[in-house]
N, C-alpha and C positions, 0 to 999 in steps of 0.2 A: 672115588679111587681106595680100595681095600689096601691097607699095610700089609703085609707079611706079619707072622711071628715070629720072630728071630729063634732058630733051636737056644737051648738052654746053654749056658757054659762049664763046660766040665769043673768038675770039683776042684783039681788042683790047678785050675788054667790062673795064668798071672796075667794074662792079657786083660787089655780094659773091656769092659764091655758099655756101649754106647747107644742111643738112639741113633746118633747119626755120628758116623766118620769121614772128616776130611782130610783129602790127600794134596799134597801139593809142597812147592816150595816155599819158605820162610826168611825172611830178609833181615836184616840191621837197616833200622832206617833214619837218615843225617836229614834234618831240616832247618833251617833258618826259622828264626822266633819272631818273623814279622815277615811284611808284603814283598820286600826289596829282593831283589834276583839274588842270585847264588854267590854270585861272581863280589858281590857288594857285601857281606856278611860276614863280620869278624870271629862268630863264632855260632857252632851248629848244636842241635839238643838230636838225641836218639832214643827214637822209640822202636818200632817192629812192624812189620807188615808184609801180607801174605796174602792174595786174595782166598784162599781155600780156610785159613787159619782164621781169618776177618768174619769168616763163614760161622767157625766155630765157637768163637767168641759173641758173637752175636744171638747165636741159639742158645748156650750158658747163659749169656745174660738174660733172656726171656725164658730162662726156669726149665732146661732142658740137657740130659746131658748129651755133651759133646767131648769128640776125641780129634786129636792132631795125626796123622801118620805122614813121616819124612825123615830125611837125612840131615845130620847138621853137623858143623864140623867140630875140634874140639879146642875150643877157644871162647874167650868173652861174649862175644858175639852172642854164641848159641848159649851161652849159660843165661845171658840176659833175654833172650826168646825164651826159654823154657819156663825162668821165674816168671816172666809176665803172662805167657796163658797160662799157667797154673794156679797162679793168683786171682785171674777170669775165670776160673773154675772150668779149663779144659782139660782133658786128663791128655797126658803126653808119655806117658808109660811104655809105648811102643816105639817113640822116634829111635831113631839107630843114630851113631856118633860112629863119623868117621875122622879118623885119625891124620887122614892124610891130603884132606881135602879141606879148604875154607867154608865156612858159611858167606853167603851171601850177602852184600850190601846194596844197598841204592840212596839217591840223594833226591831232595825234593830240589826245582830251582822255580819261586812263583813269578810271574810275570802277571802282565796287563790284564791277559783276556783268558787265561790257564795257567795250571803248574805245570812244568815239565819235566819228567822223572828220566834220571841217568841211570842207569844200571851196569855192575861190577858181579855178573854173578858166572860169568864164563869158567868153566871145570871146580864149581862150587860142589857142596858131599849131596846138596839135593839133585843138583843135575845128573848125576850117579845113577838114581833112583831107576829101577828096571824092572821087569814083568814077573819076578821071584818075590815081589811086595804086594803082589796078587794073592799070594798064600797066605799073608797073615789071616791067624785065627780072628781077629778083631772086623775083618772086614765084613767074616761073612757072618757075627753073631747081632751086626747091626741092622736097623731097618732101613736106615738110609744109608748111602752111602755118596759122597758129594766129591765132585772134582770139576776144571774148569781148561778152556783152552789155552789159558797158559802154561800149564803144566806139558801140554801136548806139544810146545814150543820149545820147551826149553833145553832140549836135548833128545838122542834120538831113543836113547833108552826111556826117557819120561815117556815118552809117543807110544813105544811097544807097552810100557804098564798101562796106560789110558785103554789102548786097542785088548790087554788083555783085560780088564775092566769092562770094557763096556763092548765089544766086537766078540772077545772071547767067550761072550752068555752062552748058554747051549738054548735061551729061549726064556723070553720075559715068564712066561707062564712057571719058569721052575723055581722052587723056593729057594728065597734067599733074600738077599735087600732090594728096594727097589736105588735104582743108581739115578742120581741127578746132575747135570752136568747142563754149566755155564760157558756158553759160546768165550766172552772173554777175549775179544782178539786183539790182541798186541801185536801190531805190523813190525815193526822194529826186532822181536824176537824171531820173527820165521825166516829161517836161513834160505829156503825154496823160492819166497818173494810171495807175494797175492795167490799167484794161482794155487800154491801146494796149501797156503791157509787155507784158502775157500773148499779145496776136495776134501782135505784131512777133516775140517770143523764139519761139514755137512756130514759126512761118514758117521764121525762120532755122535753128533746130536742126534741123528736120525735112529742111533742104535738105544740111545738114556731112555730114561721110561720119565724122568722130566728136564725139560729143557728150557732156561731161562737165555735170552737172546733179547739185545738193544735195537729197534726199529733200524736207528742208523748204521749199526753194525752190521747188518743182514744186508742193507742195501750196500755198503761198501762191499762187503764179501761176495755178494750173487745177484746182485744188482736185482735185488727184490725189498721191496720197502712200505708195498701195502702189508698192514699184521696178516688180514687175509690170506694172502698170498705165501706169505711166510711160512703161516702154518700148514700150509697144505706143500709147502716144498721138504718141511722138515719130517713129515708122518714118512712111516708110521710111527714116531713116536705120539707116546698115548696123551701127556701132558707138554702142550707148548705156550712158555709166558714169554710174551712181547712188551718190553718194557719201551716207552716212549718218551723219556725225559720228565718235563714238566706237565706234560696232556695226561699222561696216566699208563695203563697197564692193561694189555689184552691177555686171557687165556684160552685155551682152546681144551675143553677136558671133556671125556663121554661126548663127543656131541655138539656141545653147549662151548656158545662164543659167549663172555664176562666181561663187561670193561670195566674199571673203576677208575676215575679218577686221582689225578695226584694231588696230594694235600700243597697248598700253599705256602712256601716255603721260603726265606732268605737262605742263600745260598752263600756259607763259607768258601768252601772245597767241594767238588762234588767226587775227590779220590774217595773210593769206599761203601760210595751210595749201592751201587749194582751188588756190590757183595752183603750188606745189609738186608737190600730188599731181600733177596736170598733165604737169609737166614730168617727174616718174619713168614716168608710164605712160606718155606719147611717146616719151622713151628707152626702154621696153620694145620698142615698137613698132618704132623705129628697128632695134632688135637682132634682129628678126625673134623675138620671145619669146613663149611661150606667154598665155593670158592671165590665168592663175593669176599670173606671173611679172610680170607689166604693172602687175597692180592693188597686189603685193607692192613694187615699185618706187615705186608713186605711195604706198602708205602709209608707205616707211621716208623721202622725201622731204619728206612731210607732217608727219611724228613730228618733222624736223628743224626746221621753219618755227613749229612751237608750242613749242619749247622755246626761243624767242628772242623778244626787244621787235620783230627788225629783220625789213620785210618782205620782207628777201632775206637767207633762210638760209645755211649753209654747208652746201653738199652730203658726205652720208659719204661715204668712202672708197669705191671700188668692190670692193677686198679685202671689205669690211664688207657689203657689198649683196650681194656675189655668193656669201657665204656665208648669208646670211637666204634667199637663193632657193633653197640646195640643202634648208635643214629641211623636215623632213614638217611636216603640218598639225597635231597636238599641239605640235611644237617651236617652229611660228611661233607659234602663238596664245599661247604662254608667254613670247617672247620682250620685253626691256623698251630700248628702244634705250639707248645711253649716253649 
C-alpha cells in the first residue's frame, strides 16, 4: 500500500511536521510498586498512559517522527505528561491547555488474574476535544493519523472529532494522510452500552485505511470470532489487522491474507501491548516493508510491552529488529525476545 506524500509545511508554520500524529487522551497513571491489590498499598508511583500517546512513544522509540495531539489541564499532571512525552522524542507542540478543566487520572489495581483500571476522567480537558481539532495543520501534513476507539467513548464531542477525521473524508483517493484506527473497545467507557459501541466502532473502523482489532474484542462486539469473517465485516477498509493474543496476527491487505505467529514471551503485564503492536506495524508501513515484516515489527514491539509493568516500554534497538525481520519462518517462530 503506497503512502501519500504530505504537502510541504508553510515557511512560517509553527505546527509540528510528523510522520504520524496520534490523537487522544493521555492521563496520569498511579500504580502500586508490586503485584498486591491497590487497597493494600501504602504508596503509589506515578507514570503516564494513553492508547494514542503510547503509540506515539513506540514510533519515536523505533526512530520515526511522532506527534501527539490532545488537550490537557493546567496542572502538575499535565506538566508531567508533556515532560515525559518530550523526553521520549514525541512532539507535543500542538497540544492545547485548558485552564478550567483537569487532566485525567487513572489507577492500576493488580489482581491474581489481571490488572484492573479505575478511571477518573469525567469532565477532563481531553474530553472536551471536538471536531474543530480536525482542522489542525499538523493533521493534514502527517503521513499517517492514528486514532483509537477509546477516544470515541470518552465524550460526545470526542466522538464527533473521530467522525470528522474518519467519516468526514471525501474519499480515500483524495490527497492526504492515511488514517489508522485501533478499535480498542473499552466497555466501561460506553455510556450507551454494548449496542452503541458495536454500531459506532464498526462505522469508524470501516472508514479507516488501516484497522487494528483483537479477535476477542471483535467477537464481543459483533459476534464474529474468525479472522476471515472479521476482515469481511470491516470491508471496505483496505487493510485489516486481526490480533489474536499469544497465537499471532493476521493481516488482510490488497486481497492477500498474511499470518505471523506471536513470539514466545513471558508476560509481566498485558497493558499497552496492543498499542506497542500498532506502533511496530505502522513503523513497517512508514518504512515501506512487506506485510510479513510489518506484522513481525508489531510482535517485537508488543513483546517489549508484555515484559514490563509500564504502559510505555523501551522499544528494541533496530539492530535487533532488523536481525529478526531477516529470519526465515521457522527461526522466527523459535525466537524468544531478550
